[in-house]
C-alpha positions as CSV (number, residue, x, y, z in Angstrom):
1,M,23.5,14.1,-20.5
2,P,20.4,13.8,-18.3
3,D,20.7,14.0,-14.5
4,Y,19.5,10.4,-14.1
5,D,18.9,7.2,-16.1
6,V,15.6,6.6,-14.4
7,V,13.5,8.9,-12.2
8,V,10.8,7.2,-10.0
9,V,8.0,9.4,-8.6
10,G,6.8,8.0,-5.3
11,A,8.5,6.1,-2.4
12,G,6.3,3.1,-1.6
13,N,6.5,-0.6,-2.4
14,A,5.9,-0.2,-6.1
15,A,8.3,2.7,-6.4
16,F,11.2,1.0,-4.8
17,A,10.6,-2.2,-6.7
18,A,11.0,-0.1,-9.8
19,A,14.0,1.8,-8.5
20,V,15.9,-1.4,-7.4
21,S,14.9,-3.3,-10.6
22,A,16.2,-0.4,-12.6
23,R,19.6,-0.6,-10.8
24,E,19.6,-4.3,-11.3
25,H,19.1,-3.9,-15.1
26,G,21.9,-1.5,-15.6
27,A,20.6,2.0,-14.7
28,K,23.6,3.6,-13.0
29,R,21.8,6.8,-11.8
30,V,18.4,6.3,-10.3
31,A,16.4,8.8,-8.3
32,V,13.3,8.5,-6.1
33,L,11.2,11.6,-5.6
34,E,9.3,11.5,-2.3
35,K,6.7,14.2,-1.8
36,A,6.6,13.7,1.9
37,P,9.2,14.8,4.5
38,Q,11.5,12.0,5.7
39,T,9.4,11.7,8.9
40,Q,6.3,10.8,6.9
41,R,7.9,8.9,4.1
42,G,6.7,5.7,2.5
43,G,3.2,6.3,1.2
44,N,0.5,3.8,1.8
45,T,3.1,1.0,2.2
46,H,3.9,2.1,5.7
47,F,0.3,1.7,6.7
48,S,-0.3,-1.7,5.1
49,G,-0.6,-5.1,6.6
50,A,2.2,-6.2,4.2
51,I,0.5,-9.4,3.1
52,F,1.4,-10.8,-0.3
53,R,-0.9,-13.1,-2.3
54,F,1.1,-15.4,-4.6
55,V,0.9,-18.8,-6.3
56,F,2.6,-22.0,-5.1
57,D,2.2,-25.7,-5.9
58,R,3.9,-27.2,-2.8
59,V,4.2,-26.2,0.8
60,E,8.0,-26.4,0.4
61,Q,7.9,-23.3,-1.8
62,I,6.4,-21.4,1.2
63,E,9.0,-22.6,3.6
64,R,11.8,-20.6,2.0
65,F,10.0,-17.5,3.4
66,V,9.0,-19.0,6.7
67,P,11.5,-21.8,7.5
68,D,10.4,-22.2,11.1
69,A,6.7,-22.4,10.4
70,E,6.3,-26.1,11.2
71,R,8.3,-25.7,14.4
72,D,6.4,-22.7,15.6
73,Y,3.0,-23.9,14.4
74,P,2.8,-27.7,14.5
75,G,0.7,-29.0,11.6
76,F,1.6,-26.2,9.3
77,R,2.7,-28.4,6.4
78,R,-0.4,-30.5,6.8
79,G,-2.8,-27.6,6.9
80,V,-1.5,-25.5,4.0
81,Q,-3.3,-26.0,0.7
82,P,-1.6,-25.2,-2.7
83,Y,-2.6,-22.0,-4.3
84,R,-2.3,-22.5,-8.1
85,R,-2.6,-20.1,-11.0
86,E,-6.2,-21.1,-11.6
87,D,-7.0,-20.5,-7.9
88,F,-5.6,-17.0,-8.0
89,M,-7.3,-16.2,-11.3
90,G,-10.6,-17.6,-10.0
91,D,-10.4,-15.4,-6.9
92,L,-9.5,-12.3,-8.8
93,M,-12.1,-12.7,-11.4
94,R,-14.8,-13.7,-8.9
95,V,-14.4,-10.6,-6.7
96,T,-14.0,-8.2,-9.7
97,Q,-17.1,-9.7,-11.4
98,G,-15.0,-10.9,-14.3
99,R,-13.8,-7.4,-15.2
100,S,-10.1,-7.7,-14.3
101,D,-8.0,-7.0,-17.4
102,P,-7.0,-10.5,-18.4
103,Q,-3.6,-9.6,-19.7
104,L,-2.6,-7.7,-16.6
105,A,-4.1,-10.4,-14.4
106,Q,-2.1,-13.1,-16.1
107,I,1.1,-11.1,-15.8
108,L,0.4,-10.5,-12.1
109,I,-0.3,-14.2,-11.3
110,D,2.4,-15.7,-13.5
111,N,5.1,-13.5,-11.9
112,S,3.8,-13.5,-8.3
113,Y,5.9,-16.3,-6.8
114,D,9.1,-15.4,-8.6
115,T,8.7,-11.8,-7.5
116,V,8.3,-12.7,-3.8
117,C,11.5,-14.6,-4.2
118,W,13.1,-11.5,-5.7
119,L,11.8,-9.4,-2.8
120,Q,13.5,-11.8,-0.4
121,E,16.8,-11.9,-2.4
122,R,17.2,-8.5,-4.1
123,G,14.9,-6.5,-1.8
124,R,16.4,-8.1,1.3
125,M,12.9,-8.7,2.8
126,Q,12.2,-11.0,5.7
127,F,8.8,-12.7,6.0
128,E,6.6,-14.2,8.6
129,L,3.1,-15.8,8.9
130,A,0.2,-13.3,9.3
131,T,-1.2,-15.0,12.3
132,S,-2.8,-11.9,13.8
133,V,-4.9,-11.3,10.7
134,I,-5.4,-14.5,8.8
135,G,-4.8,-17.6,10.8
136,V,-7.8,-19.2,12.6
137,R,-7.0,-21.3,15.6
138,V,-9.0,-24.5,15.7
139,G,-8.0,-26.7,18.7
140,K,-4.3,-26.9,18.8
141,E,-3.7,-26.0,15.2
142,I,-3.9,-22.8,13.1
143,K,-5.8,-23.1,9.9
144,W,-4.6,-21.1,6.9
145,P,-6.7,-19.8,4.1
146,K,-5.7,-20.4,0.5
147,G,-3.4,-17.8,-1.1
148,A,-2.6,-15.0,1.3
149,F,-1.0,-15.5,4.7
150,V,2.6,-14.5,4.3
151,R,3.7,-10.9,5.1
152,T,6.9,-9.0,5.7
153,V,8.2,-8.8,9.3
154,H,6.9,-5.8,11.2
155,E,4.2,-5.5,8.5
156,G,4.1,-2.3,6.5
157,V,6.5,-0.5,8.8
158,G,9.1,-3.2,8.2
159,L,8.3,-3.4,4.4
160,S,8.8,0.4,4.0
161,Q,11.9,0.6,6.2
162,T,13.6,-2.3,4.4
163,W,12.9,-0.8,1.0
164,F,14.6,2.5,2.1
165,E,17.6,0.5,3.4
166,T,17.8,-1.6,0.2
167,A,17.6,1.5,-2.0
168,Q,20.4,3.1,0.0
169,A,22.5,0.0,-0.4
170,E,21.8,0.0,-4.1
171,G,22.9,3.6,-4.5
172,V,19.5,5.1,-5.2
173,D,19.1,8.8,-4.6
174,V,16.1,9.7,-2.5
175,H,14.9,13.3,-2.6
176,Y,12.5,14.2,0.3
177,D,10.0,17.1,0.3
178,T,10.1,16.9,-3.5
179,A,6.6,17.1,-5.1
180,A,6.4,16.3,-8.8
181,M,4.5,19.0,-10.6
182,R,4.6,18.0,-14.3
183,L,6.3,15.7,-16.8
184,V,8.9,17.2,-19.2
185,Q,8.3,16.2,-22.8
186,G,10.7,16.7,-25.6
187,E,9.8,17.7,-29.2
188,S,9.8,14.1,-30.3
189,G,7.1,13.3,-27.7
190,R,9.4,11.4,-25.4
191,I,9.1,12.0,-21.7
192,T,12.5,13.4,-20.6
193,G,12.1,14.2,-16.9
194,V,10.0,15.7,-14.1
195,M,9.6,19.2,-12.9
196,A,9.3,19.1,-9.1
197,R,9.0,21.5,-6.2
198,G,11.7,20.8,-3.6
199,P,13.3,22.4,-0.6
200,D,15.3,24.7,-2.8
201,G,12.5,25.6,-5.2
202,I,11.4,24.3,-8.6
203,A,13.9,22.1,-10.4
204,E,14.0,19.7,-13.3
205,F,15.1,16.1,-12.8
206,S,16.0,15.0,-16.3
207,A,16.1,11.3,-17.2
208,R,16.1,8.8,-20.0
209,A,12.9,7.4,-18.5
210,V,10.3,8.2,-15.8
211,V,8.4,5.7,-13.7
212,L,5.2,7.1,-12.0
213,A,4.5,5.2,-8.8
214,C,3.0,7.8,-6.6
215,G,-0.4,6.3,-5.8
216,G,-4.0,7.0,-6.6
217,F,-6.3,9.9,-5.6
218,E,-7.6,8.5,-2.3
219,T,-6.5,11.6,-0.3
220,N,-8.2,14.0,-2.7
221,P,-11.7,14.9,-1.6
222,M,-12.5,16.7,-4.8
223,W,-11.6,13.8,-7.0
224,R,-13.3,11.3,-4.7
225,R,-16.5,13.3,-5.0
226,Q,-16.1,13.6,-8.8
227,Y,-15.2,10.0,-9.5
228,L,-16.6,7.9,-6.6
229,G,-19.6,10.1,-5.8
230,D,-21.3,11.0,-2.5
231,P,-20.4,10.5,0.3
232,W,-16.8,9.7,-0.6
233,D,-15.6,13.2,-0.1
234,H,-16.2,12.7,3.7
235,A,-14.4,9.3,3.9
236,K,-11.6,8.7,6.4
237,V,-8.3,8.0,4.7
238,R,-6.6,4.9,6.1
239,G,-3.1,5.6,4.8
240,S,-0.9,8.4,3.5
241,N,-2.2,12.0,3.4
242,F,-0.1,12.8,0.3
243,N,-1.8,10.8,-2.4
244,Y,-3.8,13.4,-4.3
245,G,-3.5,11.8,-7.8
246,D,-0.5,14.0,-8.9
247,G,0.9,11.3,-11.1
248,L,-2.4,10.5,-12.7
249,R,-3.0,14.2,-13.4
250,M,0.5,14.7,-14.9
251,A,0.1,11.7,-17.2
252,L,-3.4,12.6,-18.3
253,D,-2.3,16.1,-19.1
254,L,0.0,14.7,-21.7
255,G,-2.6,12.4,-23.2
256,A,-2.3,9.2,-21.2
257,M,-5.3,6.8,-21.4
258,P,-7.4,6.5,-18.3
259,W,-8.2,2.8,-17.7
260,G,-10.1,0.6,-15.3
261,H,-12.7,1.3,-12.7
262,W,-12.5,5.1,-11.9
263,G,-15.7,4.7,-9.8
264,G,-14.2,2.0,-7.6
265,C,-11.8,1.8,-4.7
266,H,-10.4,-0.4,-1.9
267,A,-12.2,0.6,1.3
268,T,-12.4,-1.4,4.6
269,P,-14.4,-1.4,7.8
270,I,-12.5,0.7,10.3
271,S,-13.1,2.0,13.8
272,A,-15.6,4.9,13.8
273,D,-13.1,6.8,16.0
274,A,-10.3,6.5,13.5
275,P,-8.5,9.7,12.6
276,D,-9.3,11.4,9.3
277,Y,-5.9,10.3,7.9
278,G,-3.7,7.3,8.8
279,R,-1.7,7.6,12.0
280,R,1.8,6.3,11.6
281,D,1.8,4.7,15.0
282,L,-1.5,2.9,14.4
283,T,-0.8,1.9,10.8
284,D,-3.6,-0.5,9.8
285,K,-4.7,-1.3,13.4
286,T,-8.0,0.6,13.0
287,N,-9.3,-2.3,10.8
288,R,-12.4,-4.1,12.1
289,L,-12.5,-7.3,9.9
290,S,-14.0,-10.0,12.1
291,Y,-17.6,-9.2,11.0
292,P,-18.3,-12.7,9.5
293,Y,-18.6,-14.0,13.1
294,G,-21.2,-11.5,14.2
295,V,-23.9,-9.1,12.9
296,M,-23.7,-5.6,11.5
297,L,-26.5,-3.1,12.1
298,N,-26.9,0.4,10.6
299,V,-28.3,3.3,12.6
300,E,-31.8,2.4,11.4
301,G,-31.3,-0.8,13.4
302,R,-31.2,-3.0,10.3
303,R,-28.8,-5.5,8.8
304,F,-27.8,-4.4,5.3
305,V,-25.5,-7.1,4.0
306,D,-24.6,-10.7,4.2
307,E,-21.8,-10.5,6.7
308,A,-20.5,-14.0,5.6
309,E,-21.0,-14.4,1.9
310,N,-17.3,-15.4,1.7
311,L,-14.0,-15.3,3.6
312,Q,-13.3,-11.8,5.0
313,S,-10.2,-11.7,2.8
314,L,-12.4,-11.6,-0.2
315,T,-15.1,-9.2,1.0
316,Y,-13.5,-6.6,3.3
317,A,-12.3,-4.3,0.6
318,K,-15.8,-3.8,-0.7
319,Y,-17.7,-3.8,2.6
320,G,-16.0,-0.6,3.7
321,G,-17.7,1.2,0.8
322,L,-21.1,-0.4,1.7
323,I,-20.7,0.8,5.2
324,L,-19.8,4.3,4.1
325,R,-23.0,4.5,2.1
326,Q,-25.2,3.6,5.1
327,P,-27.0,6.5,6.9
328,R,-24.4,8.7,8.7
329,S,-21.7,6.3,7.4
330,L,-21.9,4.5,10.7
331,I,-22.7,0.9,11.6
332,Y,-22.3,-1.3,14.7
333,Q,-20.6,-4.8,14.7
334,I,-22.2,-7.0,17.4
335,F,-20.7,-10.2,18.8
336,D,-21.3,-12.5,21.7
337,S,-18.7,-14.1,24.0
338,K,-18.5,-17.5,22.3
339,V,-16.7,-15.9,19.3
340,L,-14.7,-13.3,21.1
341,H,-11.5,-15.4,20.8
342,L,-11.9,-15.3,17.0
343,L,-11.7,-11.5,16.7
344,E,-8.5,-10.3,15.3
345,P,-6.2,-8.5,17.8
346,R,-6.7,-5.1,16.1
347,Y,-10.1,-4.9,17.9
348,S,-8.1,-4.2,21.1
349,T,-7.1,-0.7,19.8
350,S,-10.5,0.7,20.9
351,E,-13.0,0.0,23.7
352,P,-16.2,-1.7,22.8
353,Y,-19.6,-1.3,24.3
354,K,-20.3,-4.2,26.6
355,A,-23.4,-5.6,28.4
356,D,-24.8,-8.8,29.9
357,T,-28.0,-8.7,27.7
358,L,-28.6,-7.6,24.1
359,E,-31.2,-5.1,25.4
360,A,-28.6,-3.4,27.6
361,L,-26.1,-3.4,24.8
362,V,-28.4,-1.9,22.3
363,A,-29.5,0.7,24.8
364,Q,-25.9,2.1,24.7
365,L,-25.8,2.4,20.9
366,D,-26.8,5.5,18.8
367,L,-29.3,3.8,16.6
368,D,-33.0,2.9,16.3
369,R,-33.1,0.7,19.4
370,A,-36.6,-0.8,18.9
371,E,-35.8,-1.8,15.3
372,A,-32.4,-3.1,16.4
373,M,-34.0,-5.5,18.9
374,R,-36.5,-6.7,16.3
375,T,-33.6,-7.3,13.8
376,L,-31.6,-9.2,16.4
377,A,-34.6,-11.3,17.5
378,A,-35.3,-12.2,13.8
379,Y,-31.7,-13.0,13.2
380,N,-31.4,-15.3,16.2
381,A,-34.6,-17.1,15.2
382,A,-33.3,-17.7,11.6
383,C,-29.9,-19.1,12.6
384,G,-28.8,-22.7,12.9
385,H,-29.3,-24.2,9.5
386,G,-26.6,-26.3,7.9
387,G,-23.1,-26.3,9.5
388,P,-21.6,-27.4,11.8
389,F,-19.8,-24.2,12.7
390,D,-16.2,-24.1,11.5
391,P,-14.5,-20.7,11.7
392,A,-11.6,-21.8,9.4
393,Q,-13.7,-22.3,6.3
394,L,-17.0,-21.5,4.6
395,D,-19.2,-23.8,6.8
396,G,-22.6,-23.3,5.3
397,L,-24.1,-22.6,8.7
398,H,-26.8,-20.2,7.4
399,T,-30.0,-18.4,8.2
400,E,-33.4,-19.2,6.6
401,G,-36.3,-16.8,6.0
402,L,-34.2,-13.7,6.6
403,A,-33.2,-10.9,4.3
404,P,-30.4,-10.4,3.8
405,V,-29.3,-14.0,4.4
406,K,-26.2,-14.8,6.4
407,S,-24.5,-17.6,4.4
408,N,-21.9,-18.9,6.8
409,W,-21.1,-18.8,10.5
410,A,-24.7,-18.0,11.4
411,Q,-24.7,-18.7,15.1
412,P,-27.3,-17.0,17.3
413,L,-26.2,-14.2,19.6
414,D,-26.9,-16.0,22.9
415,T,-23.8,-16.1,25.1
416,P,-23.2,-13.1,27.3
417,P,-21.6,-10.8,27.7
418,F,-22.2,-9.1,24.4
419,Y,-19.9,-6.6,22.6
420,S,-20.3,-3.9,20.0
421,W,-17.8,-1.8,18.1
422,P,-18.9,1.3,16.1
423,V,-17.5,1.1,12.6
424,T,-17.2,3.3,9.5
425,G,-15.6,2.9,6.1
426,G,-12.1,4.0,5.4
427,I,-10.6,4.4,1.9
428,T,-7.3,2.7,1.2
429,F,-6.7,3.3,-2.5
430,T,-8.5,4.0,-5.7
431,F,-8.9,1.6,-8.6
432,G,-8.9,4.0,-11.6
433,G,-5.6,4.3,-13.3
434,L,-3.7,4.4,-16.6
435,K,-3.6,1.8,-19.4
436,I,-0.2,0.1,-19.7
437,T,1.5,-2.4,-21.9
438,E,2.8,-5.7,-20.7
439,E,6.1,-3.9,-20.2
440,A,4.4,-1.4,-17.8
441,Q,4.7,1.4,-20.4
442,V,2.0,4.0,-20.3
443,V,-0.4,4.0,-23.3
444,G,-1.7,7.2,-24.7
445,S,-5.3,7.9,-25.7
446,D,-4.2,7.3,-29.3
447,W,-3.5,3.6,-28.2
448,K,0.2,4.1,-28.7
449,P,2.9,3.6,-26.0
450,M,4.2,6.9,-24.6
451,P,8.0,6.8,-25.0
452,G,9.9,7.2,-21.8
453,L,6.9,6.8,-19.4
454,Y,6.1,3.8,-17.2
455,T,3.8,3.3,-14.3
456,C,3.1,0.7,-11.5
457,G,1.4,0.3,-8.2
458,E,-2.0,2.0,-7.5
459,M,-1.7,3.9,-10.8
460,V,-2.1,0.7,-12.9
461,G,-5.7,0.7,-14.2
462,G,-7.7,-2.4,-15.0
463,L,-6.8,-4.9,-12.4
464,F,-9.3,-4.2,-9.7
465,H,-13.1,-3.6,-10.2
466,Y,-15.7,-3.4,-7.4
467,N,-13.6,-5.4,-5.0
468,Y,-10.1,-6.8,-4.3
469,P,-8.6,-10.0,-2.9
470,L,-6.4,-9.4,0.2
471,G,-2.7,-9.2,-0.5
472,T,-3.1,-8.4,-4.2
473,G,-2.2,-4.7,-4.1
474,L,1.3,-5.1,-2.7
475,M,1.8,-8.1,-5.0
476,S,0.8,-6.0,-8.0
477,G,3.0,-3.1,-6.9
478,A,6.0,-5.4,-6.7
479,V,5.3,-7.3,-9.9
480,F,4.7,-4.2,-12.1
481,G,7.2,-2.1,-10.3
482,R,9.9,-4.7,-11.1
483,I,8.8,-4.8,-14.7
484,A,8.6,-1.0,-14.9
485,G,12.1,-0.5,-13.5
486,R,13.5,-3.1,-15.9
487,S,11.7,-1.5,-18.9
488,A,12.8,2.0,-17.9
489,A,16.4,0.9,-17.4
490,L,16.5,-0.7,-20.9
491,A,14.6,2.0,-22.7
492,R,16.4,3.5,-25.6
């Protein structure tokens, strides 16, 4: 008899969704292998903002997660717009340039609301509104964007902690300091376990089925250089420093099919002073995502992107990569005082440059100052077309005669004092993964499902290409983790 019915490799959101789902569907013995020590457990989930994007037709469907929303934020019911399946699909296909795997996308979207309900019920999650990141205060009300504004209480720290508590209550065995090395395959071709290096040496964890949920290769500088190119080997890692692509390597070694955008990743604008790896006390607080309300200059003193082509929730995951590819992987976000109240609270985790004139501000920055002043003057002269300014939605307030254009929220920088934060790009997770069936079973390069092997989370290939809508990664991890755990528990 094998040691376990199901062994899950990894200990983040997707992994525990799989482990708890496996228990729910009859697996009596379930193990989670966590490479990190207990003090650094939880993978990227711990560092996340813990926002979930999901479909709903009526505001009442949201209120089961945030029952006090109308009391705490008067006008909530009136201000929330439905987010239907076609909305989610439209956002996902728009940001991925139509390349998201249609079958996976449909599974994700169709299961999103029910899975958040399952997280609340079976996962014992508590939720709140993501006011510090998403909500925009206009007058006395907060305006909510469509689709993604509900998160778990205490963000990623709370999400991760609750998963560990739920797993313990469900009787899941968690093995810390246990690094998976290779998959065990029987003569029939079936995956029958995992060889892992633990505190007592190398041991086999035999199982009827294995779920790989141990993340992408975002921590691995060699693979980043190989698959993402230069200068990704120098990128700062926003989250866990344990995600080296071990699960991908183990599956590929046995003939799994690589799938999706191996040259793509989720990368966000972060403080230039951020550490090389995520700091557990800072979690995602190094993000600098209020750029649509200001201007971004590279060290040559030039704008390089439309800061406001869309809502930040639909651009931030690709702008980190654009920033990283700028000279010295360094840019400066510049704001004036009239928008300072719109900046998300995470900006307070580092001190900005500040001055009463743009000239004095630019004099403090490590860039081509003459070119920067010409750029800012040209920007100010080009502003003010369309509008009026509305920070809660795409307002059409744009520049004219300027390249690149600024499509929305294009107000001149004219209200002192002026502020600037130095910013770089930080990698969150990679998009390349494995091909899976609709039951989350890994598919081999012979186009046949690999018996006994399932995957979920960042290891699922095909969903994300070029870009990513806020809140979709955790949602995908929960949806496909739940499916993978069920499939593994019922595998024969």
